[in-house]
KOLGU-827449 format. One record per residue (C-alpha): residue number from 1; residue in one letter; x, y, z. Coordinates in nm, 4 decimals. Layout:
BEGIN
+-----+-----+----------+----------+----------+
!   n ! res !        x !        y !        z !
+-----+-----+----------+----------+----------+
! NUM !   A !        X !        Y !        Z !
...
+-----+-----+----------+----------+----------+
//
This chain:
BEGIN
+-----+-----+----------+----------+----------+
!   n ! res !        x !        y !        z !
+-----+-----+----------+----------+----------+
!   1 !   M !  10.4615 !  12.4115 !  10.9975 !
!   2 !   K !  10.1331 !  12.5586 !  10.8780 !
!   3 !   I !   9.8708 !  12.3093 !  10.7580 !
!   4 !   P !   9.6568 !  12.4254 !  10.4634 !
!   5 !   H !   9.2956 !  12.5002 !  10.5560 !
!   6 !   E !   9.1588 !  12.2457 !  10.3057 !
!   7 !   K !   9.3578 !  11.9666 !  10.4759 !
!   8 !   I !   9.2077 !  12.0490 !  10.8158 !
!   9 !   L !   8.8488 !  12.0622 !  10.6944 !
!  10 !   D !   8.7894 !  11.7832 !  10.4464 !
!  11 !   P !   8.4181 !  11.7123 !  10.4735 !
!  12 !   L !   8.2865 !  11.3662 !  10.4077 !
!  13 !   M !   8.0231 !  11.2906 !  10.1464 !
!  14 !   R !   7.7676 !  11.0141 !  10.1785 !
!  15 !   Q !   7.6872 !  10.7927 !   9.8784 !
!  16 !   Q !   7.3840 !  10.9896 !   9.7643 !
!  17 !   A !   7.5827 !  11.3160 !   9.7519 !
!  18 !   V !   7.8657 !  11.1397 !   9.5642 !
!  19 !   S !   7.6134 !  11.0067 !   9.3121 !
!  20 !   L !   7.4697 !  11.3531 !   9.2558 !
!  21 !   K !   7.8116 !  11.5158 !   9.2188 !
!  22 !   T !   7.9568 !  11.2503 !   8.9860 !
!  23 !   T !   7.6330 !  11.1508 !   8.8068 !
!  24 !   L !   7.7228 !  10.7857 !   8.8740 !
!  25 !   S !   7.4718 !  10.5364 !   9.0095 !
!  26 !   R !   7.5346 !  10.3580 !   9.3381 !
!  27 !   T !   7.6099 !  10.0377 !   9.1486 !
!  28 !   E !   7.8579 !  10.2108 !   8.9171 !
!  29 !   I !   8.0370 !  10.3775 !   9.2094 !
!  30 !   Y !   8.0910 !  10.0451 !   9.3859 !
!  31 !   R !   8.1928 !   9.8727 !   9.0618 !
!  32 !   R !   8.4590 !  10.1384 !   9.0052 !
!  33 !   V !   8.5748 !  10.1202 !   9.3668 !
!  34 !   K !   8.6186 !   9.7432 !   9.3287 !
!  35 !   C !   8.8199 !   9.7918 !   9.0060 !
!  36 !   G !   9.0367 !  10.0618 !   9.1638 !
!  37 !   E !   8.8963 !  10.3312 !   8.9323 !
!  38 !   F !   8.7300 !  10.5368 !   9.2067 !
!  39 !   P !   8.8397 !  10.6547 !   9.5537 !
!  40 !   Q !   8.7960 !  10.4086 !   9.8380 !
!  41 !   P !   8.5195 !  10.4953 !  10.0849 !
!  42 !   I !   8.5741 !  10.5369 !  10.4572 !
!  43 !   R !   8.3655 !  10.3328 !  10.6985 !
!  44 !   I !   8.2499 !  10.5122 !  11.0131 !
!  45 !   G !   8.0458 !  10.2648 !  11.2101 !
!  46 !   R !   7.7688 !  10.1609 !  10.9718 !
!  47 !   T !   7.8109 !  10.4697 !  10.7570 !
!  48 !   I !   8.0147 !  10.4796 !  10.4375 !
!  49 !   A !   8.1465 !  10.8110 !  10.3090 !
!  50 !   W !   8.4110 !  10.9603 !  10.0814 !
!  51 !   K !   8.6471 !  11.2513 !  10.1405 !
!  52 !   T !   8.5262 !  11.5480 !   9.9369 !
!  53 !   S !   8.8819 !  11.6273 !   9.8292 !
!  54 !   E !   8.9260 !  11.2770 !   9.6842 !
!  55 !   I !   8.6002 !  11.3017 !   9.4880 !
!  56 !   D !   8.7005 !  11.6455 !   9.3571 !
!  57 !   A !   9.0448 !  11.5124 !   9.2570 !
!  58 !   W !   8.8834 !  11.2170 !   9.0776 !
!  59 !   I !   8.6522 !  11.4517 !   8.8847 !
!  60 !   D !   8.9484 !  11.6759 !   8.7946 !
!  61 !   S !   9.1366 !  11.3721 !   8.6606 !
!  62 !   L !   8.8652 !  11.2899 !   8.4056 !
!  63 !   P !   8.9336 !  11.3773 !   8.0410 !
!  64 !   R !   8.7643 !  11.6948 !   7.9224 !
!  65 !   G !   8.5756 !  11.7180 !   7.5941 !
!  66 !   V !   8.6496 !  11.5365 !   7.2726 !
!  67 !   Q !   8.9846 !  11.5805 !   7.1035 !
!  68 !   K !   8.9956 !  11.6062 !   6.7257 !
!  69 !   K !   9.2680 !  11.4240 !   6.5369 !
+-----+-----+----------+----------+----------+
//
């Protein structure tokens, strides 16, 4: 079975990089994590990070533009 390249290399993003990519503040990120509206972070020792693929998927799931009725 061949594993896709993106599954092998899924870099982690620290909070500051997540904030820049999503335009969310640190407080808003953690509020959304607590409410289940944002991917859960991974704890590595004292460091907290997110999988890049999960952040990208979350961004892709957001509604695009304004729909006219």
